[in-house]
Backbone bond lengths (Angstrom), bond angles and torsions (degrees), N, CA, C in turn:
res aa  C-N    CA-C-N  psi(-1)  N-CA   C-N-CA  omega(-1)  CA-C   N-CA-C  phi
1 M - - - 1.468 - - 1.517 111.36 -
2 V 1.307 115.72 144.75 1.456 121.46 -177.26 1.534 109.36 -72.97
3 E 1.337 117.88 134.83 1.450 122.56 -179.35 1.535 108.61 -69.54
4 K 1.335 117.93 149.51 1.436 122.23 -174.84 1.524 112.19 -128.18
5 P 1.336 118.76 69.46 1.470 117.85 171.02 1.494 108.53 -82.78
6 K 1.297 114.68 171.53 1.475 119.11 -176.34 1.479 113.21 -122.46
7 E 1.302 120.76 29.58 1.487 119.77 -179.64 1.529 112.16 -141.48
8 V 1.330 113.93 -169.04 1.410 120.67 -171.07 1.500 114.07 -126.94
9 V 1.332 116.99 -177.34 1.460 123.45 -175.53 1.494 111.21 -109.43
10 A 1.386 117.41 171.12 1.441 123.42 -175.72 1.510 110.73 -98.78
11 A 1.337 115.24 163.48 1.459 121.35 -177.78 1.535 108.54 -93.33
12 T 1.331 114.82 133.13 1.451 121.32 174.87 1.474 110.66 -143.41
13 N 1.295 117.29 174.26 1.456 123.23 176.22 1.497 108.54 -77.52
14 P 1.355 120.57 126.16 1.465 122.01 -176.11 1.530 111.36 -59.23
15 R 1.285 118.63 -30.26 1.474 120.48 -178.38 1.528 111.33 -66.16
16 E 1.324 117.84 -26.67 1.453 120.23 -178.82 1.534 111.09 -71.09
17 G 1.345 118.47 -20.18 1.458 121.69 -174.66 1.488 112.20 -86.52
18 T 1.337 121.51 -6.71 1.450 121.17 -176.62 1.513 110.96 -73.39
19 T 1.334 115.67 139.09 1.464 121.31 -179.38 1.493 109.73 -137.32
20 P 1.339 117.15 164.51 1.465 119.49 176.99 1.535 109.80 -60.12
21 T 1.356 115.25 155.58 1.473 119.17 -176.17 1.507 112.45 -73.91
22 S 1.299 119.84 -16.15 1.473 120.20 -176.29 1.521 113.55 -80.08
23 Q 1.310 119.59 -9.33 1.456 122.05 -179.74 1.532 109.34 -105.05
24 A 1.353 116.30 145.40 1.473 120.74 175.64 1.532 106.55 -75.87
25 S 1.298 114.82 125.82 1.472 121.61 179.30 1.534 108.79 -128.68
26 W 1.311 114.70 167.06 1.462 119.32 176.55 1.536 109.12 -90.62
27 Y 1.326 116.28 134.33 1.419 123.70 179.79 1.541 109.98 -128.48
28 A 1.292 115.89 152.08 1.468 120.99 174.83 1.504 108.88 -96.66
29 L 1.328 115.70 125.48 1.455 120.91 175.49 1.535 108.64 -98.57
30 Y 1.320 116.97 133.52 1.424 121.45 173.27 1.530 107.29 -89.88
31 T 1.340 117.68 130.44 1.456 120.74 -176.35 1.500 111.02 -117.96
32 C 1.298 115.88 165.74 1.456 121.37 169.45 1.521 109.52 -61.45
33 A 1.296 115.88 155.14 1.464 120.57 -178.18 1.544 109.95 -58.57
34 R 1.338 115.72 133.07 1.426 124.42 176.92 1.527 115.63 63.21
35 H 1.332 117.45 23.75 1.472 122.25 179.71 1.541 112.63 -112.60
36 E 1.339 115.59 7.99 1.486 119.56 -175.83 1.524 113.22 -58.56
37 K 1.314 117.97 -47.87 1.478 121.41 -176.89 1.495 110.51 -65.25
38 R 1.313 119.26 -41.14 1.448 123.25 179.96 1.537 110.00 -66.57
39 V 1.307 118.01 -42.73 1.465 121.42 178.30 1.541 111.08 -62.19
40 A 1.318 114.52 -44.18 1.488 118.87 178.24 1.530 111.42 -60.65
41 Q 1.325 119.04 -41.12 1.443 121.60 178.66 1.536 111.05 -64.61
42 Q 1.332 118.12 -39.54 1.454 122.04 -179.83 1.520 110.41 -68.53
43 I 1.335 118.98 -37.55 1.441 121.79 177.96 1.537 110.89 -65.75
44 E 1.328 115.22 -40.98 1.486 119.50 178.54 1.523 110.32 -64.72
45 R 1.332 118.64 -37.47 1.454 121.83 177.70 1.536 109.77 -62.24
46 G 1.321 116.73 -30.83 1.468 121.52 176.04 1.498 114.06 -81.79
47 R 1.329 116.22 6.02 1.464 124.69 174.67 1.510 114.31 66.32
48 L 1.350 116.97 29.95 1.457 120.13 175.37 1.523 108.83 -104.63
49 P 1.321 118.64 143.26 1.448 120.63 175.78 1.523 109.74 -62.14
50 C 1.321 115.03 133.42 1.446 121.14 -176.03 1.525 107.71 -140.73
51 F 1.343 115.18 151.14 1.441 120.26 -178.33 1.499 110.03 -142.13
52 L 1.320 116.53 124.02 1.461 123.16 178.11 1.542 107.94 -128.72
53 P 1.327 117.42 98.10 1.472 119.53 179.71 1.524 111.77 -67.36
54 L 1.315 117.71 132.04 1.447 122.90 179.36 1.522 109.67 -125.90
55 Y 1.326 116.02 159.71 1.446 121.49 175.32 1.535 108.50 -137.27
56 R 1.337 117.52 156.77 1.455 121.79 -178.66 1.530 106.60 -94.55
57 S 1.368 113.16 139.08 1.428 121.03 178.42 1.530 109.10 -141.90
58 V 1.315 117.52 138.65 1.454 122.34 177.34 1.523 107.33 -95.12
59 R 1.316 115.43 124.37 1.469 123.86 177.53 1.513 109.49 -110.31
60 R 1.320 115.59 136.91 1.484 119.26 -177.55 1.524 108.74 -115.87
61 W 1.301 114.37 135.90 1.436 122.56 171.22 1.537 107.14 -119.67
62 K 1.314 117.69 176.73 1.485 120.57 -178.43 1.516 112.10 -57.56
63 D 1.336 116.70 -41.71 1.448 120.77 -171.09 1.520 114.33 -102.58
64 R 1.330 119.63 -8.16 1.447 120.96 -176.66 1.506 112.58 -164.30
65 R 1.320 115.98 169.59 1.461 122.14 171.89 1.519 105.94 -130.11
66 K 1.340 114.60 149.16 1.445 119.45 -176.42 1.513 108.75 -143.95
67 E 1.354 114.96 142.02 1.449 121.35 176.67 1.536 107.19 -94.36
68 L 1.333 115.54 124.90 1.461 121.63 -176.50 1.523 111.78 -118.26
69 D 1.316 116.47 151.80 1.459 122.47 170.21 1.527 107.30 -96.57
70 L 1.343 116.28 111.54 1.466 121.95 -176.93 1.537 110.11 -108.27
71 V 1.286 116.84 154.73 1.448 122.10 179.56 1.511 109.10 -74.89
72 L 1.340 116.26 129.33 1.451 122.26 -177.07 1.520 111.35 -70.38
73 F 1.339 117.78 -39.23 1.483 122.92 176.67 1.518 107.68 -116.78
74 P 1.340 119.12 87.66 1.443 120.80 -177.95 1.556 110.70 -56.40
75 G 1.319 115.15 132.34 1.456 120.50 177.19 1.513 113.83 91.83
76 Y 1.336 119.67 1.58 1.435 120.77 -177.46 1.544 113.53 -134.14
77 V 1.327 115.85 139.59 1.461 125.26 172.19 1.513 107.41 -129.00
78 F 1.329 116.87 140.70 1.456 119.71 179.84 1.560 106.73 -101.97
79 V 1.337 114.03 136.99 1.485 120.33 179.81 1.494 110.34 -135.96
80 Q 1.344 116.17 140.23 1.463 119.72 177.71 1.529 108.16 -104.22
81 M 1.305 114.74 122.29 1.474 120.46 -175.83 1.544 109.59 -161.09
82 K 1.336 114.03 164.90 1.447 119.59 171.31 1.523 106.00 -81.55
83 L 1.287 116.88 142.72 1.451 120.54 -176.14 1.531 112.70 -60.86
84 E 1.361 116.50 -34.27 1.480 118.57 179.47 1.541 111.28 -69.84
85 D 1.334 118.76 -13.43 1.471 121.19 179.24 1.504 113.06 -99.80
86 R 1.327 117.32 21.01 1.467 120.46 -174.73 1.512 115.16 -76.50
87 L 1.323 119.28 -23.64 1.467 121.29 -171.53 1.572 111.53 -58.91
88 P 1.345 120.30 -47.59 1.480 118.43 178.83 1.504 111.99 -59.49
89 V 1.332 117.67 -35.14 1.472 120.79 -179.66 1.518 109.50 -70.00
90 L 1.319 118.13 -42.29 1.444 121.22 -177.34 1.519 112.25 -71.00
91 Q 1.315 117.20 -18.73 1.502 121.80 178.81 1.541 112.74 -87.38
92 L 1.345 118.03 -4.47 1.424 120.09 179.21 1.540 111.06 -68.10
93 P 1.342 117.28 141.12 1.474 118.83 177.23 1.525 110.26 -60.82
94 G 1.314 115.39 134.38 1.463 121.02 178.97 1.538 113.95 97.07
95 V 1.334 117.38 -14.57 1.476 120.19 177.66 1.517 108.03 -86.88
96 V 1.346 116.36 132.25 1.434 121.70 178.91 1.555 109.36 -96.88
97 R 1.323 117.38 -55.60 1.463 122.83 -178.42 1.478 110.91 -170.32
98 L 1.336 115.55 168.61 1.462 122.20 171.76 1.541 107.23 -83.03
99 V 1.319 117.25 143.87 1.449 120.59 175.61 1.507 106.68 -68.18
100 S 1.338 117.67 128.33 1.461 123.02 -173.57 1.507 110.32 -125.12
101 F 1.311 114.27 159.05 1.451 122.91 174.97 1.522 107.42 -130.76
102 R 1.313 116.83 120.88 1.465 122.50 -176.31 1.508 112.67 55.78
103 G 1.344 115.25 40.06 1.457 120.49 175.86 1.523 115.44 81.72
104 R 1.341 119.74 -1.56 1.451 122.01 -179.41 1.525 108.83 -117.88
105 P 1.351 117.56 139.22 1.472 118.91 178.23 1.535 109.52 -57.66
106 A 1.322 115.71 133.47 1.474 121.04 -176.36 1.515 109.28 -103.42
107 A 1.318 115.88 121.88 1.475 121.27 175.79 1.540 108.66 -76.36
108 L 1.318 113.36 142.98 1.489 119.55 175.76 1.493 107.81 -84.11
109 P 1.339 118.47 143.83 1.461 120.97 175.24 1.539 109.78 -60.23
110 V 1.311 116.85 134.49 1.480 122.37 -176.28 1.552 110.99 -57.59
111 D 1.331 117.72 -37.63 1.452 119.91 -178.35 1.514 111.69 -62.88
112 E 1.304 120.24 -31.48 1.466 121.99 179.26 1.555 109.95 -67.75
113 I 1.322 117.34 -43.62 1.426 120.61 178.87 1.526 109.81 -66.18
114 E 1.341 118.05 -41.34 1.462 120.75 178.37 1.517 111.37 -62.58
115 I 1.331 117.18 -38.04 1.459 121.25 176.91 1.521 108.90 -60.41
116 L 1.296 116.25 -47.87 1.457 119.93 178.48 1.508 112.91 -61.16
117 R 1.290 117.48 -48.55 1.470 121.21 -176.15 1.510 114.55 -71.15
118 E 1.292 119.24 -36.45 1.464 121.55 -173.96 1.536 114.13 -105.85
119 R 1.302 117.04 -61.44 1.472 119.35 -173.44 1.523 112.45 -69.49
120 L 1.292 117.93 -47.79 1.442 120.74 -171.05 1.521 112.90 -70.09
121 C 1.328 117.94 -21.46 1.471 121.73 176.75 1.527 110.55 -58.88
122 N 1.334 117.36 -26.90 1.451 121.82 -176.76 1.524 113.99 -84.46
123 A 1.333 116.68 -9.05 1.492 117.87 -179.60 1.495 110.37 -72.55
124 S 1.317 115.28 144.43 1.447 120.27 -174.89 1.503 115.00 -71.06
125 R 1.319 116.68 -53.53 1.468 119.15 -177.37 1.523 109.11 -126.66
126 I 1.292 114.61 121.24 1.464 119.23 177.72 1.524 107.90 -131.53
127 E 1.329 115.07 148.05 1.433 120.95 178.18 1.497 108.15 -157.67
128 P 1.359 117.84 158.21 1.461 120.20 176.42 1.531 110.53 -62.45
129 H 1.307 115.84 154.30 1.459 120.56 -179.10 1.503 106.63 -143.04
130 P 1.315 119.23 146.77 1.468 120.16 176.33 1.528 110.84 -56.67
131 Y 1.304 116.71 140.30 1.454 121.75 179.33 1.515 109.89 -66.35
132 L 1.326 117.59 127.08 1.464 123.73 -178.02 1.496 112.69 -121.35
133 R 1.329 115.75 138.41 1.465 120.40 173.20 1.518 110.21 -105.66
134 A 1.320 113.90 -37.41 1.503 118.04 -176.74 1.512 109.88 -93.65
135 G 1.296 116.05 155.97 1.462 121.78 179.99 1.514 110.33 133.11
136 R 1.310 114.94 174.09 1.456 120.34 -176.33 1.526 109.16 -80.20
137 R 1.346 116.53 124.05 1.434 122.21 179.54 1.519 106.95 -82.40
138 V 1.354 115.46 135.20 1.444 121.76 178.46 1.524 109.87 -135.90
139 R 1.302 115.03 164.73 1.481 122.26 175.98 1.529 106.36 -126.11
140 V 1.350 116.33 139.64 1.453 120.61 177.28 1.524 108.26 -82.04
141 R 1.351 117.01 126.64 1.452 122.26 -176.65 1.516 112.87 -87.23
142 S 1.316 119.71 -32.68 1.434 121.83 -176.96 1.529 112.22 -147.46
143 G 1.302 116.36 166.35 1.488 120.88 -179.12 1.510 111.59 96.95
144 P 1.327 115.78 -173.94 1.471 119.93 -175.77 1.535 113.96 -65.81
145 L 1.338 116.61 -18.46 1.482 119.85 -178.29 1.545 110.89 -102.01
146 Q 1.302 119.02 14.57 1.443 124.84 -175.77 1.538 110.78 -51.13
147 G 1.327 115.18 131.03 1.467 121.32 177.59 1.498 115.15 93.42
148 L 1.330 118.25 -15.43 1.477 121.02 179.76 1.519 110.20 -73.43
149 E 1.305 115.52 144.90 1.436 122.17 174.38 1.517 110.20 -112.45
150 G 1.322 115.16 141.34 1.454 119.71 179.90 1.513 110.16 -164.76
151 I 1.317 115.05 -154.90 1.463 121.15 -177.27 1.516 107.84 -120.98
152 I 1.327 115.44 140.32 1.459 120.19 178.10 1.546 109.39 -96.70
153 V 1.320 114.61 135.53 1.454 121.84 175.92 1.529 107.64 -135.21
154 R 1.313 114.80 154.62 1.462 119.37 177.12 1.530 108.44 -110.89
155 R 1.330 113.90 140.61 1.467 120.11 175.25 1.512 106.99 -136.91
156 K 1.273 114.33 113.66 1.491 121.62 -175.96 1.521 107.90 56.37
157 E 1.358 115.55 -119.64 1.439 119.07 -177.39 1.549 113.06 -100.55
158 S 1.323 117.53 8.99 1.460 118.39 -176.84 1.531 111.36 -113.04
159 C 1.312 113.75 162.02 1.449 121.77 178.89 1.529 108.16 -109.03
160 R 1.283 117.41 129.51 1.454 120.84 -177.86 1.518 111.32 -120.83
161 F 1.302 115.25 142.27 1.452 124.01 178.89 1.504 105.82 -106.90
162 V 1.344 116.39 120.13 1.478 122.92 -178.46 1.527 108.36 -100.60
163 F 1.303 115.16 121.93 1.477 124.99 -177.19 1.494 106.69 -110.20
164 S 1.345 118.99 125.84 1.452 122.25 -172.82 1.517 112.71 -121.37
165 I 1.344 115.11 150.18 1.481 122.50 173.43 1.520 104.11 -117.09
166 D 1.324 118.13 107.96 1.436 122.41 -178.70 1.536 113.58 -61.65
167 L 1.345 115.92 -40.17 1.461 120.82 -174.36 1.516 112.41 -56.22
168 I 1.316 116.87 -40.27 1.486 119.17 -178.66 1.560 110.65 -109.10
169 Q 1.303 116.50 6.42 1.468 123.25 179.03 1.523 113.11 47.40
170 R 1.337 114.02 57.30 1.465 121.07 179.35 1.507 106.93 -133.70
171 S 1.322 116.86 151.28 1.481 122.76 178.21 1.518 110.56 -139.00
172 V 1.324 115.47 159.42 1.441 120.41 172.01 1.493 108.61 -135.59
173 A 1.309 115.04 156.93 1.483 121.54 -178.92 1.517 110.32 -117.83
174 V 1.343 116.07 134.79 1.453 121.12 179.14 1.507 107.85 -127.38
175 E 1.312 117.51 133.58 1.485 121.50 176.32 1.528 107.59 -71.60
176 V 1.322 114.73 129.19 1.460 121.56 177.77 1.521 110.53 -134.68
177 D 1.300 114.49 162.71 1.485 120.27 174.79 1.498 107.37 -80.87
178 E 1.290 119.77 129.97 1.451 123.19 -178.76 1.510 112.45 -59.53
179 A 1.318 118.54 -27.09 1.466 122.63 178.98 1.534 111.22 -67.70
180 D 1.325 118.34 -18.91 1.473 121.81 179.78 1.539 112.86 -86.74
181 L 1.315 117.83 0.09 1.474 122.41 -175.96 1.518 111.08 -108.00
182 E 1.357 114.19 148.01 1.451 121.63 173.44 1.532 109.22 -136.43
183 G 1.308 117.00 149.46 1.460 120.17 179.25 1.497 111.31 -69.88
184 V 1.333 117.04 152.29 1.464 122.52 179.11 1.503 109.18 -102.98
């Protein structure tokens, strides 16, 4: 079954994530549009650790409303594998390629994946957010997101913390208490 955390990852330099090919590392797979869940299921059948962050969203139609589990990073699935074992994963239907930097598959820093899998699952409201480079950098001082750095944005009367992954150029926003933030 696909894991269902409710948060996002941090931004880092893609070059910092590269590791030797003999170690199992986390990689971002780029998938065909709307194939993320199917790819994650196929990877799990192959007995490889896989991670597909999802969030809950209420969609309304004329006659009903429904709560859906949507992919937090559309087009991406995270897989833990040794680089030399990538061929069976790349041959799965729906997989386009591994996210690469300068022509080489780029491993994601382990702490980013751990943040997504463990810490961010506890956040109350998470949703995708446009990827941002500019803005005020802040660090979370307390709570389940303690220690994370990101950008603060305001939306109506709430304060949101935007957490970005540079490698795949995706961000998510989480509502936080402004008292839990400090400038970087």
